[in-house]
N, CA, C, O and the ligand as a Tripos MOL2 file, in Angstrom:
@<TRIPOS>MOLECULE
protein
  249   247    63     0     0
PROTEIN
NO_CHARGES

@<TRIPOS>ATOM
      1 N         -15.5210    9.9370   15.7590 N.3       1 MET1
      2 CA        -15.8190    8.7080   15.1740 C.3       1 MET1
      3 C         -16.3240    8.0020   16.0350 C.2       1 MET1
      4 O         -15.8970    8.3850   17.1240 O.2       1 MET1
      5 N         -17.1340    7.0160   16.1670 N.am      2 ASP2
      6 CA        -17.5940    6.2580   17.0040 C.3       2 ASP2
      7 C         -16.5510    5.3070   17.7810 C.2       2 ASP2
      8 O         -15.8400    4.5200   17.1560 O.2       2 ASP2
      9 N         -16.5070    5.4170   19.0500 N.am      3 PRO3
     10 CA        -15.1440    4.4610   19.6710 C.3       3 PRO3
     11 C         -15.4520    3.0400   19.4630 C.2       3 PRO3
     12 O         -14.5830    2.1860   19.2840 O.2       3 PRO3
     13 N         -16.6990    2.8150   19.4900 N.am      4 LYS4
     14 CA        -17.2040    1.2140   19.2250 C.3       4 LYS4
     15 C         -16.7200    0.6280   17.8490 C.2       4 LYS4
     16 O         -16.3870   -0.5350   17.6250 O.2       4 LYS4
     17 N         -16.7530    1.6080   17.0450 N.am      5 LEU5
     18 CA        -16.3800    1.0950   15.5530 C.3       5 LEU5
     19 C         -14.9920    1.1890   15.6040 C.2       5 LEU5
     20 O         -14.4920    0.3700   14.8330 O.2       5 LEU5
     21 N         -14.1060    1.9040   16.2440 N.am      6 LEU6
     22 CA        -12.5920    1.7640   16.3920 C.3       6 LEU6
     23 C         -12.1690    0.5410   16.9910 C.2       6 LEU6
     24 O         -11.0950   -0.0090   16.7480 O.2       6 LEU6
     25 N         -13.1840    0.0620   17.9120 N.am      7 ASP7
     26 CA        -12.6750   -1.2800   18.6760 C.3       7 ASP7
     27 C         -12.5860   -2.2440   17.5430 C.2       7 ASP7
     28 O         -11.6600   -3.0550   17.5380 O.2       7 ASP7
     29 N         -13.3690   -2.2300   16.6870 N.am      8 ILE8
     30 CA        -13.6720   -3.7120   15.7750 C.3       8 ILE8
     31 C         -12.8410   -3.5740   14.5160 C.2       8 ILE8
     32 O         -12.5920   -4.5200   13.7690 O.2       8 ILE8
     33 N         -12.3530   -2.0900   14.3000 N.am      9 LEU9
     34 CA        -11.6470   -2.0100   13.0220 C.3       9 LEU9
     35 C          -9.9970   -2.5650   13.1130 C.2       9 LEU9
     36 O          -9.2080   -2.4260   14.0480 O.2       9 LEU9
     37 N          -9.8420   -3.0790   12.1060 N.am     10 VAL10
     38 CA         -8.3270   -3.7260   12.2020 C.3      10 VAL10
     39 C          -7.8550   -3.3690   10.5490 C.2      10 VAL10
     40 O          -8.6660   -3.2110    9.6360 O.2      10 VAL10
     41 N          -6.6050   -3.3000   10.4330 N.am     11 CYS11
     42 CA         -5.9040   -3.0630    9.1110 C.3      11 CYS11
     43 C          -6.3100   -4.0380    8.0690 C.2      11 CYS11
     44 O          -6.0050   -5.2110    8.2860 O.2      11 CYS11
     45 N          -6.8790   -3.7830    7.0880 N.am     12 PRO12
     46 CA         -7.1420   -4.7820    5.8880 C.3      12 PRO12
     47 C          -6.0480   -5.5810    5.4950 C.2      12 PRO12
     48 O          -6.2830   -6.6300    4.8960 O.2      12 PRO12
     49 N          -4.8240   -5.2260    5.7540 N.am     13 LEU13
     50 CA         -3.6000   -5.9260    5.1090 C.3      13 LEU13
     51 C          -3.0310   -6.7870    6.1930 C.2      13 LEU13
     52 O          -2.6850   -7.9330    5.9040 O.2      13 LEU13
     53 N          -2.9070   -6.3570    7.3650 N.am     14 CYS14
     54 CA         -2.1160   -7.4540    8.4060 C.3      14 CYS14
     55 C          -3.0140   -7.6270    9.5970 C.2      14 CYS14
     56 O          -2.5820   -8.3150   10.5220 O.2      14 CYS14
     57 N          -4.3700   -7.0180    9.7080 N.am     15 LYS15
     58 CA         -5.3240   -7.3610   10.6630 C.3      15 LYS15
     59 C          -4.6980   -6.9120   12.1960 C.2      15 LYS15
     60 O          -4.9750   -7.4710   13.2560 O.2      15 LYS15
     61 N          -3.9030   -5.9050   12.0390 N.am     16 SER16
     62 CA         -3.4980   -5.3260   13.4720 C.3      16 SER16
     63 C          -4.4550   -4.3640   13.7960 C.2      16 SER16
     64 O          -5.1390   -3.7980   12.9440 O.2      16 SER16
     65 N          -4.5410   -4.1210   15.1980 N.am     17 PRO17
     66 CA         -5.3190   -2.9930   15.5660 C.3      17 PRO17
     67 C          -4.6350   -1.6820   15.0600 C.2      17 PRO17
     68 O          -3.4310   -1.6020   14.8130 O.2      17 PRO17
     69 N          -5.6660   -0.5140   14.9130 N.am     18 LEU18
     70 CA         -5.2940    0.6360   14.4960 C.3      18 LEU18
     71 C          -5.1830    1.6610   15.3190 C.2      18 LEU18
     72 O          -5.9400    1.6070   16.2880 O.2      18 LEU18
     73 N          -4.2740    2.8560   15.2300 N.am     19 VAL19
     74 CA         -4.2750    4.0840   16.0660 C.3      19 VAL19
     75 C          -5.2300    5.2480   15.4970 C.2      19 VAL19
     76 O          -5.0700    5.6460   14.3430 O.2      19 VAL19
     77 N          -6.0530    5.6930   16.1850 N.am     20 TYR20
     78 CA         -6.8010    6.9260   15.5900 C.3      20 TYR20
     79 C          -6.1760    8.0050   15.9790 C.2      20 TYR20
     80 O          -5.8630    8.2660   17.1400 O.2      20 TYR20
     81 N          -5.9690    8.6900   14.9810 N.am     21 GLN21
     82 CA         -5.3740   10.1410   14.9660 C.3      21 GLN21
     83 C          -6.4800   11.1800   14.8380 C.2      21 GLN21
     84 O          -6.9030   11.5650   13.7480 O.2      21 GLN21
     85 N          -6.9280   11.6160   16.0330 N.am     22 LYS22
     86 CA         -7.9680   12.5980   15.7760 C.3      22 LYS22
     87 C          -7.7930   13.8130   14.9820 C.2      22 LYS22
     88 O          -8.6000   14.1650   14.1220 O.2      22 LYS22
     89 N          -6.6840   14.4730   15.2950 N.am     23 ALA23
     90 CA         -6.3680   15.5030   14.5960 C.3      23 ALA23
     91 C          -6.4600   15.4580   13.0080 C.2      23 ALA23
     92 O          -7.1070   16.2640   12.3390 O.2      23 ALA23
     93 N          -5.7320   14.4190   12.5130 N.am     24 ALA24
     94 CA         -5.5630   14.2260   11.3590 C.3      24 ALA24
     95 C          -6.6850   13.5360   10.4330 C.2      24 ALA24
     96 O          -6.7710   13.5010    9.2050 O.2      24 ALA24
     97 N          -7.6010   12.9430   11.5380 N.am     25 GLN25
     98 CA         -8.7110   12.0880   10.9770 C.3      25 GLN25
     99 C          -8.1120   11.0090   10.2970 C.2      25 GLN25
    100 O          -8.4890   10.8700    9.1330 O.2      25 GLN25
    101 N          -7.2950   10.2260   10.7110 N.am     26 GLU26
    102 CA         -6.6650    8.9970    9.9990 C.3      26 GLU26
    103 C          -6.7670    7.9120   11.1850 C.2      26 GLU26
    104 O          -7.0640    8.1500   12.3560 O.2      26 GLU26
    105 N          -6.4450    6.6380   10.5990 N.am     27 LEU27
    106 CA         -6.2910    5.5070   11.2570 C.3      27 LEU27
    107 C          -5.0180    5.0300   10.8550 C.2      27 LEU27
    108 O          -4.6950    4.9180    9.6730 O.2      27 LEU27
    109 N          -4.2670    4.7400   11.8470 N.am     28 ILE28
    110 CA         -2.7780    4.3570   11.5120 C.3      28 ILE28
    111 C          -2.6370    2.8470   11.6550 C.2      28 ILE28
    112 O          -3.1220    2.2650   12.6250 O.2      28 ILE28
    113 N          -1.9660    2.2040   10.6790 N.am     29 CYS29
    114 CA         -1.4280    0.8260   11.0180 C.3      29 CYS29
    115 C           0.1480    1.0070   11.1700 C.2      29 CYS29
    116 O           0.8070    1.1770   10.1440 O.2      29 CYS29
    117 N           0.7980    0.9750   12.4600 N.am     30 LYS30
    118 CA          2.1790    0.9770   12.3890 C.3      30 LYS30
    119 C           2.9370    0.0730   11.7770 C.2      30 LYS30
    120 O           4.0310    0.2910   11.2570 O.2      30 LYS30
    121 N           2.2580   -1.1420   11.8430 N.am     31 ALA31
    122 CA          3.1210   -2.2760   11.0180 C.3      31 ALA31
    123 C           3.3090   -2.1270    9.8080 C.2      31 ALA31
    124 O           4.3440   -2.5430    9.2870 O.2      31 ALA31
    125 N           2.3020   -1.4740    9.0740 N.am     32 ASP32
    126 CA          2.5290   -1.1500    7.4730 C.3      32 ASP32
    127 C           2.8410    0.0510    7.2780 C.2      32 ASP32
    128 O           3.0830    0.3860    6.1190 O.2      32 ASP32
    129 N           2.9050    0.8040    8.0940 N.am     33 ARG33
    130 CA          3.0950    2.5530    7.9690 C.3      33 ARG33
    131 C           2.2440    3.0480    7.0630 C.2      33 ARG33
    132 O           2.6230    3.7460    6.1230 O.2      33 ARG33
    133 N           0.8170    2.6710    7.3110 N.am     34 LEU34
    134 CA         -0.1770    3.2600    6.3310 C.3      34 LEU34
    135 C          -1.1500    4.0110    7.2150 C.2      34 LEU34
    136 O          -1.4530    3.6820    8.3620 O.2      34 LEU34
    137 N          -1.6150    5.0850    6.5300 N.am     35 ALA35
    138 CA         -2.6360    6.0790    7.2470 C.3      35 ALA35
    139 C          -4.0380    5.6860    6.4310 C.2      35 ALA35
    140 O          -4.0110    5.7660    5.2030 O.2      35 ALA35
    141 N          -5.0330    5.3420    6.9750 N.am     36 TYR36
    142 CA         -6.1920    5.1100    6.3720 C.3      36 TYR36
    143 C          -7.1010    6.4690    6.4610 C.2      36 TYR36
    144 O          -7.1960    6.7740    7.6500 O.2      36 TYR36
    145 N          -7.6480    7.1880    5.8090 N.am     37 LYS37
    146 CA         -8.3260    8.3300    6.0910 C.3      37 LYS37
    147 C          -9.8090    8.1650    6.5720 C.2      37 LYS37
    148 O         -10.4950    7.2430    6.1310 O.2      37 LYS37
    149 N         -10.1830    8.8570    7.2680 N.am     38 ILE38
    150 CA        -11.7670    8.9560    7.6560 C.3      38 ILE38
    151 C         -12.2240   10.0240    7.0180 C.2      38 ILE38
    152 O         -11.6920   11.1310    7.1000 O.2      38 ILE38
    153 N         -13.3680    9.7340    6.2560 N.am     39 ALA39
    154 CA        -14.0630   10.7970    5.3760 C.3      39 ALA39
    155 C         -15.3260   10.8570    5.8210 C.2      39 ALA39
    156 O         -16.0100    9.8630    5.5800 O.2      39 ALA39
    157 N         -15.9080   11.8770    6.4920 N.am     40 ASP40
    158 CA        -17.2870   12.0720    6.9360 C.3      40 ASP40
    159 C         -17.5810   11.1380    7.9680 C.2      40 ASP40
    160 O         -18.6740   10.5710    7.9670 O.2      40 ASP40
    161 N         -16.6830   10.9000    8.8980 N.am     41 ASP41
    162 CA        -16.8290    9.9210    9.9390 C.3      41 ASP41
    163 C         -16.6160    8.3840    9.5600 C.2      41 ASP41
    164 O         -16.6200    7.4640   10.3780 O.2      41 ASP41
    165 N         -16.4450    8.2710    8.3020 N.am     42 ILE42
    166 CA        -16.5310    6.7880    7.7420 C.3      42 ILE42
    167 C         -14.9910    6.3170    7.3780 C.2      42 ILE42
    168 O         -14.4590    6.9110    6.4400 O.2      42 ILE42
    169 N         -14.3940    5.5020    7.9170 N.am     43 PRO43
    170 CA        -13.0270    5.0520    7.7760 C.3      43 PRO43
    171 C         -13.1280    4.4300    6.3270 C.2      43 PRO43
    172 O         -14.0420    3.6760    5.9920 O.2      43 PRO43
    173 N         -12.0410    4.8460    5.4590 N.am     44 VAL44
    174 CA        -11.7510    4.1940    4.2720 C.3      44 VAL44
    175 C         -10.9090    3.2350    4.3590 C.2      44 VAL44
    176 O          -9.7080    3.5050    4.3480 O.2      44 VAL44
    177 N         -11.3150    2.0250    4.4570 N.am     45 MET45
    178 CA        -10.2940    0.8700    4.7710 C.3      45 MET45
    179 C          -9.9980    0.1310    3.5650 C.2      45 MET45
    180 O         -10.4810   -0.9880    3.3910 O.2      45 MET45
    181 N          -9.1330    0.7530    2.6070 N.am     46 LEU46
    182 CA         -8.5950    0.4620    1.2920 C.3      46 LEU46
    183 C          -7.1220    0.7580    1.4260 C.2      46 LEU46
    184 O          -6.6470    1.8680    1.6650 O.2      46 LEU46
    185 N          -6.4920   -0.3050    1.2550 N.am     47 VAL47
    186 CA         -5.2290   -0.2210    1.1560 C.3      47 VAL47
    187 C          -4.5130    0.5910   -0.2110 C.2      47 VAL47
    188 O          -3.3570    1.0040   -0.3020 O.2      47 VAL47
    189 N          -5.4910    0.6550   -1.1060 N.am     48 ASP48
    190 CA         -5.0700    1.5870   -2.4240 C.3      48 ASP48
    191 C          -5.1570    2.8740   -1.9070 C.2      48 ASP48
    192 O          -4.3450    3.7320   -2.2550 O.2      48 ASP48
    193 N          -5.9490    3.0800   -1.2050 N.am     49 GLU49
    194 CA         -6.4100    4.6260   -0.8410 C.3      49 GLU49
    195 C          -5.4220    5.3200    0.4180 C.2      49 GLU49
    196 O          -5.3200    6.5120    0.7090 O.2      49 GLU49
    197 N          -4.8060    4.2460    0.9860 N.am     50 ALA50
    198 CA         -4.1070    4.5830    2.3680 C.3      50 ALA50
    199 C          -2.7860    5.6100    1.9120 C.2      50 ALA50
    200 O          -2.1850    5.5750    0.8380 O.2      50 ALA50
    201 N          -2.5700    6.4110    2.9240 N.am     51 ARG51
    202 CA         -1.3950    7.0540    2.5150 C.3      51 ARG51
    203 C          -0.1070    6.4100    3.4860 C.2      51 ARG51
    204 O          -0.1570    5.9950    4.6440 O.2      51 ARG51
    205 N           0.9160    6.4870    2.6520 N.am     52 LYS52
    206 CA          2.2750    5.7730    3.1050 C.3      52 LYS52
    207 C           2.8150    6.8740    4.1690 C.2      52 LYS52
    208 O           2.8350    8.0660    3.8590 O.2      52 LYS52
    209 N           3.2610    6.4060    5.4630 N.am     53 LEU53
    210 CA          3.7820    7.1160    6.4280 C.3      53 LEU53
    211 C           5.3340    7.2250    6.3700 C.2      53 LEU53
    212 O           5.8350    6.1400    6.0750 O.2      53 LEU53
    213 N           6.1290    8.1000    6.5410 N.am     54 SER54
    214 CA          7.6190    8.1060    6.7160 C.3      54 SER54
    215 C           7.7230    7.5170    8.1950 C.2      54 SER54
    216 O           6.7960    7.3990    8.9960 O.2      54 SER54
    217 N           9.1850    7.1430    8.3910 N.am     55 ALA55
    218 CA          9.5950    6.5860    9.7230 C.3      55 ALA55
    219 C           9.3960    7.6220   10.7280 C.2      55 ALA55
    220 O           9.0780    7.3360   11.8820 O.2      55 ALA55
    221 N           9.5880    8.9170   10.2920 N.am     56 GLU56
    222 CA          9.5670   10.0740   11.3490 C.3      56 GLU56
    223 C           8.0640   10.2640   11.7240 C.2      56 GLU56
    224 O           7.7470   10.5610   12.8750 O.2      56 GLU56
    225 N           7.1710   10.0930   10.7600 N.am     57 GLU57
    226 CA          5.6030   10.1990   11.3080 C.3      57 GLU57
    227 C           5.2260    9.1790   12.1600 C.2      57 GLU57
    228 O           4.4470    9.3320   13.1010 O.2      57 GLU57
    229 N           5.8690    7.9330   11.7900 N.am     58 ILE58
    230 CA          5.4540    6.7980   12.6440 C.3      58 ILE58
    231 C           5.9720    6.9620   14.1580 C.2      58 ILE58
    232 O           5.2300    6.6180   15.0790 O.2      58 ILE58
    233 N           7.2830    7.5040   14.4160 N.am     59 GLU59
    234 CA          7.6740    7.9160   15.5600 C.3      59 GLU59
    235 C           6.9370    8.5970   16.3860 C.2      59 GLU59
    236 O           7.1650    8.5170   17.5930 O.2      59 GLU59
    237 N           6.1190    9.2350   15.9930 N.am     60 LYS60
    238 CA          5.4010   10.6090   16.5470 C.3      60 LYS60
    239 C           4.0990    9.9170   17.2760 C.2      60 LYS60
    240 O           3.5730   10.3450   18.3030 O.2      60 LYS60
    241 N           3.6770    8.7290   16.5120 N.am     61 ILE61
    242 CA          2.4190    8.1150   16.9400 C.3      61 ILE61
    243 C           2.6760    6.7970   18.0790 C.2      61 ILE61
    244 O           3.5060    5.8950   17.9650 O.2      61 ILE61
    245 N           1.8750    6.9670   18.9810 N.am     62 ARG62
    246 CA          1.9960    5.7920   19.9510 C.3      62 ARG62
    247 C           0.7180    5.4830   20.5220 C.2      62 ARG62
    248 O           0.6100    4.5620   21.3320 O.2      62 ARG62
    249 ZN         -1.5670   -3.2350    8.4920 Zn       63 ZN63
@<TRIPOS>BOND
     1     1     2 1
     2     2     3 1
     3     3     4 2
     4     3     5 am
     5     5     6 1
     6     6     7 1
     7     7     8 2
     8     7     9 am
     9     9    10 1
    10    10    11 1
    11    11    12 2
    12    11    13 am
    13    13    14 1
    14    14    15 1
    15    15    16 2
    16    15    17 am
    17    17    18 1
    18    18    19 1
    19    19    20 2
    20    19    21 am
    21    21    22 1
    22    22    23 1
    23    23    24 2
    24    23    25 am
    25    25    26 1
    26    26    27 1
    27    27    28 2
    28    27    29 am
    29    29    30 1
    30    30    31 1
    31    31    32 2
    32    31    33 am
    33    33    34 1
    34    34    35 1
    35    35    36 2
    36    35    37 am
    37    37    38 1
    38    38    39 1
    39    39    40 2
    40    39    41 am
    41    41    42 1
    42    42    43 1
    43    43    44 2
    44    43    45 am
    45    45    46 1
    46    46    47 1
    47    47    48 2
    48    47    49 am
    49    49    50 1
    50    50    51 1
    51    51    52 2
    52    51    53 am
    53    53    54 1
    54    54    55 1
    55    55    56 2
    56    55    57 am
    57    57    58 1
    58    58    59 1
    59    59    60 2
    60    59    61 am
    61    61    62 1
    62    62    63 1
    63    63    64 2
    64    63    65 am
    65    65    66 1
    66    66    67 1
    67    67    68 2
    68    67    69 am
    69    69    70 1
    70    70    71 1
    71    71    72 2
    72    71    73 am
    73    73    74 1
    74    74    75 1
    75    75    76 2
    76    75    77 am
    77    77    78 1
    78    78    79 1
    79    79    80 2
    80    79    81 am
    81    81    82 1
    82    82    83 1
    83    83    84 2
    84    83    85 am
    85    85    86 1
    86    86    87 1
    87    87    88 2
    88    87    89 am
    89    89    90 1
    90    90    91 1
    91    91    92 2
    92    91    93 am
    93    93    94 1
    94    94    95 1
    95    95    96 2
    96    95    97 am
    97    97    98 1
    98    98    99 1
    99    99   100 2
   100    99   101 am
   101   101   102 1
   102   102   103 1
   103   103   104 2
   104   103   105 am
   105   105   106 1
   106   106   107 1
   107   107   108 2
   108   107   109 am
   109   109   110 1
   110   110   111 1
   111   111   112 2
   112   111   113 am
   113   113   114 1
   114   114   115 1
   115   115   116 2
   116   115   117 am
   117   117   118 1
   118   118   119 1
   119   119   120 2
   120   119   121 am
   121   121   122 1
   122   122   123 1
   123   123   124 2
   124   123   125 am
   125   125   126 1
   126   126   127 1
   127   127   128 2
   128   127   129 am
   129   129   130 1
   130   130   131 1
   131   131   132 2
   132   131   133 am
   133   133   134 1
   134   134   135 1
   135   135   136 2
   136   135   137 am
   137   137   138 1
   138   138   139 1
   139   139   140 2
   140   139   141 am
   141   141   142 1
   142   142   143 1
   143   143   144 2
   144   143   145 am
   145   145   146 1
   146   146   147 1
   147   147   148 2
   148   147   149 am
   149   149   150 1
   150   150   151 1
   151   151   152 2
   152   151   153 am
   153   153   154 1
   154   154   155 1
   155   155   156 2
   156   155   157 am
   157   157   158 1
   158   158   159 1
   159   159   160 2
   160   159   161 am
   161   161   162 1
   162   162   163 1
   163   163   164 2
   164   163   165 am
   165   165   166 1
   166   166   167 1
   167   167   168 2
   168   167   169 am
   169   169   170 1
   170   170   171 1
   171   171   172 2
   172   171   173 am
   173   173   174 1
   174   174   175 1
   175   175   176 2
   176   175   177 am
   177   177   178 1
   178   178   179 1
   179   179   180 2
   180   179   181 am
   181   181   182 1
   182   182   183 1
   183   183   184 2
   184   183   185 am
   185   185   186 1
   186   186   187 1
   187   187   188 2
   188   187   189 am
   189   189   190 1
   190   190   191 1
   191   191   192 2
   192   191   193 am
   193   193   194 1
   194   194   195 1
   195   195   196 2
   196   195   197 am
   197   197   198 1
   198   198   199 1
   199   199   200 2
   200   199   201 am
   201   201   202 1
   202   202   203 1
   203   203   204 2
   204   203   205 am
   205   205   206 1
   206   206   207 1
   207   207   208 2
   208   207   209 am
   209   209   210 1
   210   210   211 1
   211   211   212 2
   212   211   213 am
   213   213   214 1
   214   214   215 1
   215   215   216 2
   216   215   217 am
   217   217   218 1
   218   218   219 1
   219   219   220 2
   220   219   221 am
   221   221   222 1
   222   222   223 1
   223   223   224 2
   224   223   225 am
   225   225   226 1
   226   226   227 1
   227   227   228 2
   228   227   229 am
   229   229   230 1
   230   230   231 1
   231   231   232 2
   232   231   233 am
   233   233   234 1
   234   234   235 1
   235   235   236 2
   236   235   237 am
   237   237   238 1
   238   238   239 1
   239   239   240 2
   240   239   241 am
   241   241   242 1
   242   242   243 1
   243   243   244 2
   244   243   245 am
   245   245   246 1
   246   246   247 1
   247   247   248 2
@<TRIPOS>SUBSTRUCTURE
     1 MET1         2 RESIDUE 1 A MET
     2 ASP2         6 RESIDUE 1 A ASP
     3 PRO3        10 RESIDUE 1 A PRO
     4 LYS4        14 RESIDUE 1 A LYS
     5 LEU5        18 RESIDUE 1 A LEU
     6 LEU6        22 RESIDUE 1 A LEU
     7 ASP7        26 RESIDUE 1 A ASP
     8 ILE8        30 RESIDUE 1 A ILE
     9 LEU9        34 RESIDUE 1 A LEU
    10 VAL10       38 RESIDUE 1 A VAL
    11 CYS11       42 RESIDUE 1 A CYS
    12 PRO12       46 RESIDUE 1 A PRO
    13 LEU13       50 RESIDUE 1 A LEU
    14 CYS14       54 RESIDUE 1 A CYS
    15 LYS15       58 RESIDUE 1 A LYS
    16 SER16       62 RESIDUE 1 A SER
    17 PRO17       66 RESIDUE 1 A PRO
    18 LEU18       70 RESIDUE 1 A LEU
    19 VAL19       74 RESIDUE 1 A VAL
    20 TYR20       78 RESIDUE 1 A TYR
    21 GLN21       82 RESIDUE 1 A GLN
    22 LYS22       86 RESIDUE 1 A LYS
    23 ALA23       90 RESIDUE 1 A ALA
    24 ALA24       94 RESIDUE 1 A ALA
    25 GLN25       98 RESIDUE 1 A GLN
    26 GLU26      102 RESIDUE 1 A GLU
    27 LEU27      106 RESIDUE 1 A LEU
    28 ILE28      110 RESIDUE 1 A ILE
    29 CYS29      114 RESIDUE 1 A CYS
    30 LYS30      118 RESIDUE 1 A LYS
    31 ALA31      122 RESIDUE 1 A ALA
    32 ASP32      126 RESIDUE 1 A ASP
    33 ARG33      130 RESIDUE 1 A ARG
    34 LEU34      134 RESIDUE 1 A LEU
    35 ALA35      138 RESIDUE 1 A ALA
    36 TYR36      142 RESIDUE 1 A TYR
    37 LYS37      146 RESIDUE 1 A LYS
    38 ILE38      150 RESIDUE 1 A ILE
    39 ALA39      154 RESIDUE 1 A ALA
    40 ASP40      158 RESIDUE 1 A ASP
    41 ASP41      162 RESIDUE 1 A ASP
    42 ILE42      166 RESIDUE 1 A ILE
    43 PRO43      170 RESIDUE 1 A PRO
    44 VAL44      174 RESIDUE 1 A VAL
    45 MET45      178 RESIDUE 1 A MET
    46 LEU46      182 RESIDUE 1 A LEU
    47 VAL47      186 RESIDUE 1 A VAL
    48 ASP48      190 RESIDUE 1 A ASP
    49 GLU49      194 RESIDUE 1 A GLU
    50 ALA50      198 RESIDUE 1 A ALA
    51 ARG51      202 RESIDUE 1 A ARG
    52 LYS52      206 RESIDUE 1 A LYS
    53 LEU53      210 RESIDUE 1 A LEU
    54 SER54      214 RESIDUE 1 A SER
    55 ALA55      218 RESIDUE 1 A ALA
    56 GLU56      222 RESIDUE 1 A GLU
    57 GLU57      226 RESIDUE 1 A GLU
    58 ILE58      230 RESIDUE 1 A ILE
    59 GLU59      234 RESIDUE 1 A GLU
    60 LYS60      238 RESIDUE 1 A LYS
    61 ILE61      242 RESIDUE 1 A ILE
    62 ARG62      246 RESIDUE 1 A ARG
    63 ZN63       249 GROUP 0 **** ****
């Protein structure tokens, strides 16, 4: 994914910066514990489509 795009992307819910998980192809909002998927290099910034993360998963992300 384009790093410049990552710089301008924020969580649509809380407007926090997101953490890019390259292997999983997801953008993580730690505050909301949500993972926004990236489909064909295009981040799907929809709260309804986001995956909820467990506390355990969140702990592994930095
Ligand atoms: Zn958020």
